Each structure stands twice: as structure tokens, then as C-alpha cells.
Backbone and ligand atoms as CSV (ligand in chain L), in Angstrom:
chain,resi,resn,atom,element,x,y,z
A,1,MET,N,N,52.816,65.126,-11.465
A,1,MET,CA,C,52.766,63.896,-10.601
A,1,MET,C,C,51.354,63.302,-10.621
A,2,ASN,N,N,51.230,62.109,-10.875
A,2,ASN,CA,C,49.935,61.403,-10.847
A,2,ASN,C,C,49.719,60.935,-9.427
A,3,ILE,N,N,48.838,61.485,-8.697
A,3,ILE,CA,C,48.587,61.115,-7.264
A,3,ILE,C,C,47.851,59.820,-7.154
A,4,TYR,N,N,47.413,59.269,-8.240
A,4,TYR,CA,C,46.647,57.966,-8.203
A,4,TYR,C,C,47.475,56.766,-8.579
A,5,LYS,N,N,48.795,56.943,-8.655
A,5,LYS,CA,C,49.561,55.823,-9.157
A,5,LYS,C,C,49.618,54.678,-8.256
A,6,ASN,N,N,49.208,54.902,-6.992
A,6,ASN,CA,C,49.186,53.741,-6.014
A,6,ASN,C,C,47.825,52.995,-5.945
A,7,ILE,N,N,46.824,53.473,-6.741
A,7,ILE,CA,C,45.541,52.715,-6.770
A,7,ILE,C,C,45.768,51.324,-7.279
A,8,LYS,N,N,45.134,50.352,-6.607
A,8,LYS,CA,C,45.092,49.004,-7.110
A,8,LYS,C,C,44.025,48.819,-8.133
A,9,PHE,N,N,44.382,48.395,-9.287
A,9,PHE,CA,C,43.392,48.266,-10.385
A,9,PHE,C,C,42.835,46.905,-10.451
A,10,ASN,N,N,41.567,46.766,-10.831
A,10,ASN,CA,C,40.906,45.569,-10.964
A,10,ASN,C,C,41.149,44.904,-12.284
A,11,LYS,N,N,41.972,43.924,-12.357
A,11,LYS,CA,C,42.365,43.332,-13.614
A,11,LYS,C,C,41.233,42.646,-14.339
A,12,LYS,N,N,40.174,42.187,-13.656
A,12,LYS,CA,C,39.003,41.529,-14.187
A,12,LYS,C,C,38.374,42.456,-15.253
A,13,GLU,N,N,38.328,43.716,-14.856
A,13,GLU,CA,C,37.594,44.706,-15.846
A,13,GLU,C,C,38.481,45.226,-16.915
A,14,GLY,N,N,39.697,44.766,-16.924
A,14,GLY,CA,C,40.598,45.179,-18.015
A,14,GLY,C,C,40.869,46.676,-17.974
A,15,ILE,N,N,41.000,47.203,-16.764
A,15,ILE,CA,C,41.267,48.629,-16.654
A,15,ILE,C,C,42.698,48.953,-16.593
A,16,LYS,N,N,43.021,50.221,-16.278
A,16,LYS,CA,C,44.320,50.770,-16.430
A,16,LYS,C,C,44.721,50.844,-17.873
A,17,MET,N,N,43.804,51.205,-18.699
A,17,MET,CA,C,44.041,51.357,-20.079
A,17,MET,C,C,44.134,52.861,-20.419
A,18,SER,N,N,45.109,53.224,-21.285
A,18,SER,CA,C,45.215,54.594,-21.764
A,18,SER,C,C,44.017,54.851,-22.641
A,19,HIS,N,N,43.395,56.037,-22.544
A,19,HIS,CA,C,42.088,56.319,-23.190
A,19,HIS,C,C,42.141,57.740,-23.685
A,20,LEU,N,N,41.768,57.973,-24.856
A,20,LEU,CA,C,41.559,59.260,-25.432
A,20,LEU,C,C,40.309,59.852,-24.916
A,21,LEU,N,N,40.330,60.906,-24.112
A,21,LEU,CA,C,39.144,61.413,-23.345
A,21,LEU,C,C,38.072,61.851,-24.382
A,22,THR,N,N,36.791,61.586,-23.987
A,22,THR,CA,C,35.696,62.130,-24.705
A,22,THR,C,C,35.582,63.719,-24.481
A,23,ARG,N,N,35.826,64.035,-23.266
A,23,ARG,CA,C,35.885,65.500,-22.956
A,23,ARG,C,C,37.194,65.746,-22.301
A,24,ALA,N,N,37.695,66.956,-22.448
A,24,ALA,CA,C,38.989,67.279,-21.825
A,24,ALA,C,C,38.880,67.360,-20.373
A,25,CYS,N,N,40.027,67.073,-19.717
A,25,CYS,CA,C,40.075,67.142,-18.252
A,25,CYS,C,C,39.607,68.530,-17.759
A,26,PRO,N,N,38.678,68.564,-16.849
A,26,PRO,CA,C,38.085,69.816,-16.352
A,26,PRO,C,C,39.166,70.673,-15.593
A,27,ILE,N,N,40.236,69.991,-15.139
A,27,ILE,CA,C,41.255,70.772,-14.439
A,27,ILE,C,C,42.345,71.291,-15.325
A,28,CYS,N,N,42.993,70.419,-16.114
A,28,CYS,CA,C,44.166,70.860,-16.874
A,28,CYS,C,C,43.918,70.820,-18.399
A,29,HIS,N,N,42.751,70.468,-18.781
A,29,HIS,CA,C,42.339,70.345,-20.201
A,29,HIS,C,C,43.124,69.238,-20.999
A,30,GLY,N,N,43.717,68.303,-20.253
A,30,GLY,CA,C,44.404,67.197,-20.864
A,30,GLY,C,C,43.446,66.308,-21.670
A,31,HIS,N,N,44.023,65.562,-22.647
A,31,HIS,CA,C,43.204,64.770,-23.558
A,31,HIS,C,C,43.394,63.206,-23.392
A,32,LYS,N,N,44.177,62.790,-22.493
A,32,LYS,CA,C,44.455,61.416,-22.356
A,32,LYS,C,C,44.250,61.072,-20.870
A,33,GLY,N,N,43.558,59.902,-20.675
A,33,GLY,CA,C,43.330,59.415,-19.240
A,33,GLY,C,C,43.402,57.932,-19.183
A,34,THR,N,N,43.469,57.459,-17.981
A,34,THR,CA,C,43.539,56.025,-17.688
A,34,THR,C,C,42.156,55.656,-17.143
A,35,ILE,N,N,41.637,54.567,-17.781
A,35,ILE,CA,C,40.280,54.075,-17.357
A,35,ILE,C,C,40.492,53.366,-15.992
A,36,LEU,N,N,39.756,53.852,-14.972
A,36,LEU,CA,C,39.727,53.147,-13.679
A,36,LEU,C,C,38.621,52.255,-13.537
A,37,LYS,N,N,37.485,52.522,-14.184
A,37,LYS,CA,C,36.398,51.623,-14.029
A,37,LYS,C,C,35.322,51.962,-15.090
A,38,ASN,N,N,34.739,50.952,-15.646
A,38,ASN,CA,C,33.645,51.250,-16.564
A,38,ASN,C,C,32.296,51.171,-15.844
A,39,ILE,N,N,31.514,52.209,-15.845
A,39,ILE,CA,C,30.303,52.257,-15.163
A,39,ILE,C,C,29.112,51.817,-16.047
A,40,GLN,N,N,28.233,50.968,-15.532
A,40,GLN,CA,C,27.003,50.617,-16.220
A,40,GLN,C,C,25.884,51.330,-15.457
A,41,MET,N,N,25.009,52.005,-16.223
A,41,MET,CA,C,23.874,52.678,-15.628
A,41,MET,C,C,22.628,52.024,-16.153
A,42,CYS,N,N,21.520,52.211,-15.324
A,42,CYS,CA,C,20.225,51.766,-15.715
A,42,CYS,C,C,19.363,52.983,-15.703
A,43,HIS,N,N,18.875,53.236,-16.885
A,43,HIS,CA,C,18.029,54.400,-17.086
A,43,HIS,C,C,16.609,54.017,-17.531
A,44,LEU,N,N,15.662,54.925,-17.297
A,44,LEU,CA,C,14.349,54.769,-17.833
A,44,LEU,C,C,14.415,54.888,-19.368
A,45,GLU,N,N,13.498,54.210,-20.103
A,45,GLU,CA,C,13.525,54.260,-21.537
A,45,GLU,C,C,13.398,55.670,-21.985
A,46,GLY,N,N,14.242,56.013,-22.981
A,46,GLY,CA,C,14.174,57.427,-23.508
A,46,GLY,C,C,15.127,58.366,-22.816
A,47,SER,N,N,15.816,57.905,-21.775
A,47,SER,CA,C,16.752,58.771,-21.041
A,47,SER,C,C,17.838,59.335,-21.993
A,48,PRO,N,N,18.157,60.591,-21.910
A,48,PRO,CA,C,19.189,61.158,-22.795
A,48,PRO,C,C,20.593,60.810,-22.391
A,49,LEU,N,N,20.817,60.250,-21.230
A,49,LEU,CA,C,22.165,60.011,-20.763
A,49,LEU,C,C,22.598,58.539,-21.223
A,50,PRO,N,N,23.870,58.383,-21.482
A,50,PRO,CA,C,24.447,57.072,-21.924
A,50,PRO,C,C,24.320,56.010,-20.848
A,51,THR,N,N,24.239,54.763,-21.212
A,51,THR,CA,C,24.135,53.661,-20.237
A,51,THR,C,C,25.439,53.139,-19.745
A,52,THR,N,N,26.552,53.581,-20.443
A,52,THR,CA,C,27.879,53.191,-20.003
A,52,THR,C,C,28.779,54.393,-20.193
A,53,TYR,N,N,29.775,54.429,-19.281
A,53,TYR,CA,C,30.839,55.518,-19.437
A,53,TYR,C,C,32.012,55.120,-18.506
A,54,PRO,N,N,33.242,55.542,-18.842
A,54,PRO,CA,C,34.380,55.215,-18.004
A,54,PRO,C,C,34.611,56.311,-16.990
A,55,VAL,N,N,35.054,55.867,-15.810
A,55,VAL,CA,C,35.645,56.860,-14.840
A,55,VAL,C,C,37.157,56.822,-15.121
A,56,VAL,N,N,37.686,57.959,-15.359
A,56,VAL,CA,C,39.089,58.073,-15.781
A,56,VAL,C,C,39.962,58.913,-14.849
A,57,SER,N,N,41.219,58.710,-14.856
A,57,SER,CA,C,42.192,59.589,-14.206
A,57,SER,C,C,43.004,60.169,-15.299
A,58,CYS,N,N,43.034,61.562,-15.293
A,58,CYS,CA,C,43.771,62.305,-16.258
A,58,CYS,C,C,45.215,61.921,-16.215
A,59,GLU,N,N,45.856,61.672,-17.322
A,59,GLU,CA,C,47.269,61.222,-17.341
A,59,GLU,C,C,48.182,62.415,-17.136
A,60,THR,N,N,47.672,63.624,-17.176
A,60,THR,CA,C,48.532,64.789,-16.971
A,60,THR,C,C,48.561,65.210,-15.489
A,61,CYS,N,N,47.317,65.379,-14.894
A,61,CYS,CA,C,47.285,65.903,-13.517
A,61,CYS,C,C,46.679,64.874,-12.530
A,62,GLY,N,N,46.160,63.787,-13.006
A,62,GLY,CA,C,45.666,62.848,-11.995
A,62,GLY,C,C,44.180,63.059,-11.585
A,63,PHE,N,N,43.566,64.097,-12.001
A,63,PHE,CA,C,42.179,64.322,-11.661
A,63,PHE,C,C,41.279,63.234,-12.098
A,64,THR,N,N,40.350,62.767,-11.239
A,64,THR,CA,C,39.513,61.635,-11.616
A,64,THR,C,C,38.108,62.131,-11.891
A,65,PHE,N,N,37.485,61.660,-12.946
A,65,PHE,CA,C,36.160,62.210,-13.358
A,65,PHE,C,C,35.495,61.203,-14.280
A,66,ALA,N,N,34.164,61.402,-14.433
A,66,ALA,CA,C,33.402,60.614,-15.388
A,66,ALA,C,C,33.601,61.222,-16.770
A,67,ASP,N,N,34.107,60.432,-17.631
A,67,ASP,CA,C,34.308,60.831,-18.998
A,67,ASP,C,C,33.069,60.568,-19.836
A,68,VAL,N,N,32.154,61.437,-19.651
A,68,VAL,CA,C,30.898,61.301,-20.336
A,68,VAL,C,C,30.536,62.634,-21.018
A,69,GLU,N,N,30.132,62.536,-22.267
A,69,GLU,CA,C,29.800,63.677,-23.062
A,69,GLU,C,C,28.316,63.916,-22.897
A,70,ALA,N,N,27.943,64.778,-22.039
A,70,ALA,CA,C,26.525,65.202,-21.891
A,70,ALA,C,C,26.528,66.621,-21.490
A,71,THR,N,N,25.692,67.382,-22.076
A,71,THR,CA,C,25.622,68.866,-21.737
A,71,THR,C,C,24.779,69.085,-20.557
A,72,GLN,N,N,24.819,70.237,-19.964
A,72,GLN,CA,C,24.020,70.642,-18.853
A,72,GLN,C,C,22.580,70.496,-19.160
A,73,GLN,N,N,22.263,70.799,-20.389
A,73,GLN,CA,C,20.804,70.738,-20.831
A,73,GLN,C,C,20.354,69.245,-20.777
A,74,VAL,N,N,21.234,68.357,-21.186
A,74,VAL,CA,C,20.894,66.907,-21.128
A,74,VAL,C,C,20.690,66.459,-19.619
A,75,TYR,N,N,21.546,66.872,-18.823
A,75,TYR,CA,C,21.484,66.512,-17.362
A,75,TYR,C,C,20.159,67.148,-16.773
A,76,ASN,N,N,19.834,68.350,-17.142
A,76,ASN,CA,C,18.551,68.957,-16.696
A,76,ASN,C,C,17.356,68.209,-17.142
A,77,GLU,N,N,17.358,67.735,-18.412
A,77,GLU,CA,C,16.345,66.961,-18.922
A,77,GLU,C,C,16.162,65.592,-18.173
A,78,TYR,N,N,17.372,65.002,-17.916
A,78,TYR,CA,C,17.409,63.732,-17.194
A,78,TYR,C,C,16.786,63.886,-15.781
A,79,TYR,N,N,17.278,64.865,-15.057
A,79,TYR,CA,C,16.727,65.021,-13.662
A,79,TYR,C,C,15.300,65.506,-13.599
A,80,THR,N,N,14.805,66.081,-14.663
A,80,THR,CA,C,13.418,66.485,-14.699
A,80,THR,C,C,12.512,65.347,-15.149
A,81,ASN,N,N,12.879,64.549,-16.131
A,81,ASN,CA,C,11.932,63.592,-16.715
A,81,ASN,C,C,12.407,62.117,-16.508
A,82,TYR,N,N,13.585,61.819,-16.263
A,82,TYR,CA,C,14.002,60.413,-16.335
A,82,TYR,C,C,14.711,60.005,-15.014
A,83,ASN,N,N,14.660,60.751,-14.002
A,83,ASN,CA,C,15.343,60.533,-12.821
A,83,ASN,C,C,14.807,59.258,-12.062
A,84,ILE,N,N,15.731,58.381,-11.696
A,84,ILE,CA,C,15.287,57.188,-10.945
A,84,ILE,C,C,16.039,57.216,-9.576
A,85,HIS,N,N,16.743,58.270,-9.284
A,85,HIS,CA,C,17.558,58.384,-8.066
A,85,HIS,C,C,16.912,58.902,-6.812
A,86,SER,N,N,15.798,59.606,-7.068
A,86,SER,CA,C,15.268,60.332,-5.898
A,86,SER,C,C,14.142,59.488,-5.232
A,87,GLU,N,N,13.876,59.826,-3.955
A,87,GLU,CA,C,12.871,59.076,-3.210
A,87,GLU,C,C,11.466,59.372,-3.793
A,88,ASP,N,N,11.304,60.525,-4.529
A,88,ASP,CA,C,9.944,60.775,-5.038
A,88,ASP,C,C,9.838,60.264,-6.509
A,89,SER,N,N,10.868,59.529,-6.905
A,89,SER,CA,C,10.855,58.997,-8.318
A,89,SER,C,C,9.770,57.871,-8.390
A,90,ALA,N,N,9.276,57.737,-9.582
A,90,ALA,CA,C,8.337,56.674,-9.808
A,90,ALA,C,C,8.927,55.245,-9.624
A,91,VAL,N,N,10.236,55.229,-9.793
A,91,VAL,CA,C,10.933,53.934,-9.713
A,91,VAL,C,C,11.501,53.801,-8.358
A,92,LYS,N,N,11.167,52.762,-7.673
A,92,LYS,CA,C,11.606,52.580,-6.336
A,92,LYS,C,C,12.700,51.528,-6.164
A,93,ASP,N,N,13.247,51.048,-7.291
A,93,ASP,CA,C,14.310,50.054,-7.244
A,93,ASP,C,C,15.566,50.767,-6.946
A,94,PHE,N,N,15.991,50.815,-5.735
A,94,PHE,CA,C,17.221,51.490,-5.329
A,94,PHE,C,C,18.452,50.541,-5.390
A,95,GLN,N,N,18.866,50.309,-6.653
A,95,GLN,CA,C,20.112,49.473,-6.788
A,95,GLN,C,C,21.222,50.138,-6.299
A,96,PHE,N,N,21.172,51.467,-5.987
A,96,PHE,CA,C,22.337,52.268,-5.486
A,96,PHE,C,C,22.615,52.058,-3.986
A,97,ARG,N,N,21.605,51.523,-3.331
A,97,ARG,CA,C,21.798,51.397,-1.862
A,97,ARG,C,C,22.986,50.593,-1.440
A,98,SER,N,N,23.327,49.505,-2.181
A,98,SER,CA,C,24.493,48.738,-1.745
A,98,SER,C,C,25.740,49.537,-1.942
A,99,GLY,N,N,25.724,50.410,-2.963
A,99,GLY,CA,C,26.848,51.314,-3.167
A,99,GLY,C,C,27.023,52.315,-2.134
A,100,PHE,N,N,25.878,52.850,-1.634
A,100,PHE,CA,C,25.894,53.751,-0.490
A,100,PHE,C,C,26.446,53.053,0.730
A,101,GLU,N,N,25.985,51.858,0.974
A,101,GLU,CA,C,26.458,51.107,2.118
A,101,GLU,C,C,27.944,50.898,2.080
A,102,ASN,N,N,28.436,50.579,0.892
A,102,ASN,CA,C,29.872,50.306,0.660
A,102,ASN,C,C,30.671,51.586,0.981
A,103,MET,N,N,30.159,52.709,0.435
A,103,MET,CA,C,30.959,54.010,0.662
A,103,MET,C,C,30.901,54.319,2.184
A,104,TYR,N,N,29.738,54.122,2.822
A,104,TYR,CA,C,29.573,54.408,4.245
A,104,TYR,C,C,30.564,53.535,5.069
A,105,GLU,N,N,30.581,52.264,4.720
A,105,GLU,CA,C,31.562,51.389,5.415
A,105,GLU,C,C,32.940,51.854,5.310
A,106,LEU,N,N,33.352,52.356,4.146
A,106,LEU,CA,C,34.674,52.857,3.988
A,106,LEU,C,C,35.016,54.106,4.724
A,107,MET,N,N,34.058,54.961,4.848
A,107,MET,CA,C,34.238,56.285,5.415
A,107,MET,C,C,33.969,56.360,6.886
A,108,LYS,N,N,33.153,55.520,7.512
A,108,LYS,CA,C,32.664,55.768,8.788
A,108,LYS,C,C,33.783,55.687,9.847
A,109,ASN,N,N,34.837,55.025,9.686
A,109,ASN,CA,C,35.960,54.997,10.626
A,109,ASN,C,C,36.875,56.109,10.544
A,110,TYR,N,N,36.728,56.933,9.471
A,110,TYR,CA,C,37.701,58.065,9.227
A,110,TYR,C,C,37.012,59.465,9.298
A,111,ILE,N,N,35.712,59.507,9.158
A,111,ILE,CA,C,35.036,60.773,9.083
A,111,ILE,C,C,34.005,60.788,10.166
A,112,SER,N,N,34.201,61.723,11.166
A,112,SER,CA,C,33.326,61.803,12.345
A,112,SER,C,C,31.921,62.348,11.989
A,113,LEU,N,N,30.988,62.125,12.777
A,113,LEU,CA,C,29.618,62.513,12.525
A,113,LEU,C,C,29.465,64.014,12.453
A,114,ASN,N,N,30.434,64.791,13.077
A,114,ASN,CA,C,30.383,66.188,13.061
A,114,ASN,C,C,31.152,66.838,11.892
A,115,ALA,N,N,31.702,65.970,11.046
A,115,ALA,CA,C,32.476,66.494,9.880
A,115,ALA,C,C,31.595,67.166,8.891
A,116,LYS,N,N,32.145,68.191,8.222
A,116,LYS,CA,C,31.419,68.840,7.143
A,116,LYS,C,C,31.697,68.052,5.896
A,117,ILE,N,N,30.611,67.576,5.191
A,117,ILE,CA,C,30.769,66.731,3.976
A,117,ILE,C,C,30.133,67.466,2.814
A,118,LEU,N,N,30.963,67.607,1.777
A,118,LEU,CA,C,30.454,68.242,0.496
A,118,LEU,C,C,30.425,67.141,-0.523
A,119,ASP,N,N,29.343,66.868,-1.103
A,119,ASP,CA,C,29.220,65.923,-2.163
A,119,ASP,C,C,29.158,66.714,-3.556
A,120,VAL,N,N,30.230,66.628,-4.234
A,120,VAL,CA,C,30.316,67.413,-5.527
A,120,VAL,C,C,29.736,66.517,-6.564
A,121,GLY,N,N,28.727,67.004,-7.297
A,121,GLY,CA,C,28.003,66.212,-8.229
A,121,GLY,C,C,27.022,65.382,-7.529
A,122,CYS,N,N,26.299,65.921,-6.603
A,122,CYS,CA,C,25.418,65.163,-5.715
A,122,CYS,C,C,24.115,64.689,-6.319
A,123,GLY,N,N,23.777,65.181,-7.497
A,123,GLY,CA,C,22.473,64.827,-8.078
A,123,GLY,C,C,21.358,65.296,-7.121
A,124,ASN,N,N,20.431,64.393,-6.817
A,124,ASN,CA,C,19.359,64.734,-5.979
A,124,ASN,C,C,19.702,64.636,-4.514
A,125,GLY,N,N,20.893,64.245,-4.150
A,125,GLY,CA,C,21.412,64.177,-2.814
A,125,GLY,C,C,21.043,62.884,-2.095
A,126,ASP,N,N,20.804,61.848,-2.819
A,126,ASP,CA,C,20.402,60.592,-2.170
A,126,ASP,C,C,21.443,60.120,-1.202
A,127,PHE,N,N,22.754,60.255,-1.576
A,127,PHE,CA,C,23.811,59.748,-0.723
A,127,PHE,C,C,23.887,60.575,0.529
A,128,LEU,N,N,23.696,61.963,0.358
A,128,LEU,CA,C,23.761,62.827,1.498
A,128,LEU,C,C,22.593,62.502,2.423
A,129,ARG,N,N,21.427,62.243,1.917
A,129,ARG,CA,C,20.294,61.835,2.860
A,129,ARG,C,C,20.513,60.525,3.523
A,130,TYR,N,N,21.215,59.650,2.782
A,130,TYR,CA,C,21.646,58.342,3.397
A,130,TYR,C,C,22.501,58.672,4.561
A,131,LEU,N,N,23.520,59.592,4.434
A,131,LEU,CA,C,24.439,59.851,5.413
A,131,LEU,C,C,23.726,60.539,6.599
A,132,GLN,N,N,22.664,61.367,6.319
A,132,GLN,CA,C,21.881,62.079,7.270
A,132,GLN,C,C,21.283,60.973,8.223
A,133,LYS,N,N,20.731,59.916,7.614
A,133,LYS,CA,C,20.083,58.883,8.438
A,133,LYS,C,C,21.136,58.129,9.271
A,134,LYS,N,N,22.343,58.159,8.866
A,134,LYS,CA,C,23.434,57.527,9.681
A,134,LYS,C,C,23.951,58.435,10.728
A,135,GLY,N,N,23.479,59.705,10.825
A,135,GLY,CA,C,23.836,60.595,11.927
A,135,GLY,C,C,24.733,61.782,11.546
A,136,TYR,N,N,25.141,61.855,10.306
A,136,TYR,CA,C,25.910,63.060,9.849
A,136,TYR,C,C,24.992,64.255,9.810
A,137,ASN,N,N,25.391,65.425,10.215
A,137,ASN,CA,C,24.501,66.513,10.224
A,137,ASN,C,C,25.103,67.797,9.645
A,138,HIS,N,N,26.213,67.742,9.066
A,138,HIS,CA,C,26.712,68.963,8.310
A,138,HIS,C,C,26.985,68.546,6.888
A,139,LEU,N,N,25.864,68.511,6.122
A,139,LEU,CA,C,25.886,67.920,4.738
A,139,LEU,C,C,25.618,69.036,3.723
A,140,TYR,N,N,26.421,69.020,2.735
A,140,TYR,CA,C,26.270,70.007,1.605
A,140,TYR,C,C,26.338,69.266,0.291
A,141,GLY,N,N,25.524,69.696,-0.671
A,141,GLY,CA,C,25.523,69.157,-1.979
A,141,GLY,C,C,25.746,70.292,-3.072
A,142,LEU,N,N,26.429,69.842,-4.055
A,142,LEU,CA,C,26.758,70.827,-5.081
A,142,LEU,C,C,26.471,70.045,-6.431
A,143,ASP,N,N,25.676,70.648,-7.339
A,143,ASP,CA,C,25.344,69.944,-8.620
A,143,ASP,C,C,24.979,71.090,-9.569
A,144,PRO,N,N,25.446,70.968,-10.818
A,144,PRO,CA,C,25.092,71.979,-11.831
A,144,PRO,C,C,23.633,71.995,-12.235
A,145,SER,N,N,22.846,70.843,-11.912
A,145,SER,CA,C,21.493,70.774,-12.262
A,145,SER,C,C,20.600,71.441,-11.229
A,146,SER,N,N,19.957,72.572,-11.672
A,146,SER,CA,C,19.058,73.249,-10.733
A,146,SER,C,C,17.937,72.364,-10.262
A,147,GLU,N,N,17.437,71.549,-11.225
A,147,GLU,CA,C,16.332,70.617,-10.812
A,147,GLU,C,C,16.829,69.651,-9.682
A,148,ALA,N,N,17.962,69.121,-9.813
A,148,ALA,CA,C,18.505,68.204,-8.817
A,148,ALA,C,C,18.636,68.980,-7.423
A,149,ILE,N,N,19.069,70.190,-7.474
A,149,ILE,CA,C,19.323,70.956,-6.226
A,149,ILE,C,C,17.933,71.268,-5.649
A,150,THR,N,N,16.955,71.658,-6.494
A,150,THR,CA,C,15.620,71.863,-5.895
A,150,THR,C,C,15.098,70.733,-5.233
A,151,ARG,N,N,15.289,69.505,-5.763
A,151,ARG,CA,C,14.845,68.277,-5.045
A,151,ARG,C,C,15.599,68.064,-3.752
A,152,LEU,N,N,16.944,68.288,-3.814
A,152,LEU,CA,C,17.732,68.118,-2.638
A,152,LEU,C,C,17.240,69.006,-1.519
A,153,ILE,N,N,17.000,70.234,-1.804
A,153,ILE,CA,C,16.607,71.219,-0.703
A,153,ILE,C,C,15.217,70.911,-0.254
A,154,LYS,N,N,14.374,70.481,-1.134
A,154,LYS,CA,C,12.912,70.158,-0.772
A,154,LYS,C,C,12.877,69.093,0.371
A,155,HIS,N,N,13.826,68.177,0.349
A,155,HIS,CA,C,13.832,67.145,1.369
A,155,HIS,C,C,14.368,67.606,2.714
A,156,GLY,N,N,15.067,68.707,2.716
A,156,GLY,CA,C,15.543,69.336,4.038
A,156,GLY,C,C,16.681,68.594,4.636
A,157,GLY,N,N,17.373,69.292,5.549
A,157,GLY,CA,C,18.551,68.717,6.293
A,157,GLY,C,C,19.803,68.755,5.524
A,158,VAL,N,N,19.793,69.064,4.265
A,158,VAL,CA,C,20.998,69.134,3.455
A,158,VAL,C,C,20.998,70.527,2.740
A,159,GLN,N,N,22.111,71.173,2.675
A,159,GLN,CA,C,22.188,72.435,1.922
A,159,GLN,C,C,22.740,72.153,0.650
A,160,GLY,N,N,22.197,72.769,-0.479
A,160,GLY,CA,C,22.675,72.574,-1.780
A,160,GLY,C,C,22.803,73.851,-2.605
A,161,GLY,N,N,23.587,73.799,-3.601
A,161,GLY,CA,C,23.784,74.923,-4.490
A,161,GLY,C,C,24.253,74.464,-5.807
L,1,ZN,ZN,ZN,44.044,66.940,-15.989
């Protein structure tokens, strides 16, 4: 059963297209997905990560994930040398802030300040620190990049692993 069948798709972006996945679904190892949104990223010159990738829903199990082919080594290199997401980054253009605000506006009426929040794939934990400033105090981050988790823990107030 695809639990995402009731999602309203944005027709302007031409989404809800069947897509042969770049990487197999991490849950069921399926190879076909539906594109929910195409993401455009802005990276520093030389970054090893792609500038575009689709967010997909697996057609077999419904799991939603970024269909991007990048190894853990590539992510580690990115978080070490090309990161623009953290507060200690050389780049201070936080284009992500409006996205944080949008997510916060969606969740604030449903998730109490005492809720335990786990951000899976948290990167440097910028969204968690944003939530901390909004008053949430049980925040946890999980990311495969040890560099990202080191930065997350360095800032304090959020637990990471
Ligand atoms: Zn799947």
C-alpha cells in the first residue's frame, strides 16, 4: 500500500512522474519511484554534490527519500570543505531560512514544545537549532556524516549521533 497516495501534487513542476531510481529504495530495495519534487541546490564551486535531485516516493513501499547518488565519502567531503549550511560557514546567505519558517509554521500547532524531535539526515543541525530558538528543548539529530555531527554537538543543546 502506498501511504502517500493522498498527497496533492504540484502540477506546475510536472511531478507525479514514474522514475527509475538512481539508487534502490533504502527500505524495500525497489527500483521505481514517483517524483514528488525536484530540488535545486546552491553549492560552493567545486562541491562534489549534485545541484539538482528528485525527492521520490518508492512505488513499492511508499518510502520517501532523496534519490541522489552520492557516497558517504562524498558527503563527508562536502560537510568538511563545501558546507554552506552551518552558522560557522564562510557563506552567510541562509536561503534555507524561509524553508525553516515554512516547516515551523506547519508543525507548531501539532507538535508541543516538550515533544522529542529527531531529525534524520540533519546535516549540521541548522533546523534543530532553529527549533531550539523557537523553544523546543528535546532535540536529536542523526546523520551519517561524522563531520556534520561534530558541528551539531559543538553548538550544544542538541544531541547527535
Ligand atoms: Zn521501497
